[in-house]
N, C-alpha and C positions, 0 to 999 in steps of 0.2 A: 369439760376439758376437751373432749373429742370434737365438739362443735367448733371450737376456736381453731383447731388444726384444719378442719375442713374449710372453714372460712378463709384461713390464710392460704390454703391451697387454691381456692377459687380465685382469690385476688391474684395469686401468682399465675394461674392459667389465663386470666383476663389480661394481665400484663404481658404475658408471652404472646397472646393473640394480637395485642396492639403492636408489639414489636415485629411480629411476623407481617402484619398488614403494612407497617411502615417500610420494612425491608422489601416487600413486594413492590410497593410504590417507588421506592428508590431504584429498584432494578429496572422498572419500566422507564423511568427517567434516564437512567444510565444507558439503556439500550437505544433510546431515541437519540441521545447525544452521540453514541457510537455510530449509529446509522448516518447521522449528519456529517460527522467527521470522515467516515469511510467514503461517503459520496463526494465530499470535497477532495479527498485524496485521489479518488478515481478520476475526477475531472482534471486535476492538476497533472496527473501522470499522462492523461490523454493529450493535454495541451503540450506537454514536453515532447511526446512522441511526434506530434504534428510539427512542432518547431524543428526537431531533429530531421524529419523527413524533408522539410523545406530547405534546410541547410545542406543536406546531402544533394538535393536536386540542383541547388545553385552551384555547388562545387563541381558536380558532374557537368553542367553546362559550361562553366568557366574552364574546365580542364581541356576541352576539345577532344577528349577521348571518345571512342565509339562505345556504344552500348555493350558490344561483345567484349571489348577490352576491359571494361569495368566489371562485367560478370565473370570473366576469366580471373581477374585479380581477386575478386571477392570469394570465389569458390576454390582458389588455390590454397593448399595447406601452408601454414606459416613455416617459414624456413628457420632452422636452428639459430642462424645468425640474427634473426629478428627477436630481440629481447622485448620484454614487456614495456620497457622504457622507450624503445624506438618507435618511430612513426612510419608505418608501412605505406601510408598515403603519399608520402614524399617520394617513394620509389616509382610512382606512376609518372611523375613529372619528367 
């Protein structure tokens, strides 16, 4: 009777080892997918920043304002009358 318990336990350990191996393989695959998605996200965020920078530069050139005027505006603290919904850029015009 003891032999059957030992055999059942051996099968159970073999089954657990197989499940562990599968979980490790799944983790490697998941990490590879994560790395791919993270890389894609980083590239998209970089593209967005570049586009925003180009838009800011176009607006700066179109505004006719001097560099110093823009820098003063950007470095000035927000006034209490400027709520989150207002557009401070329109105040430069």
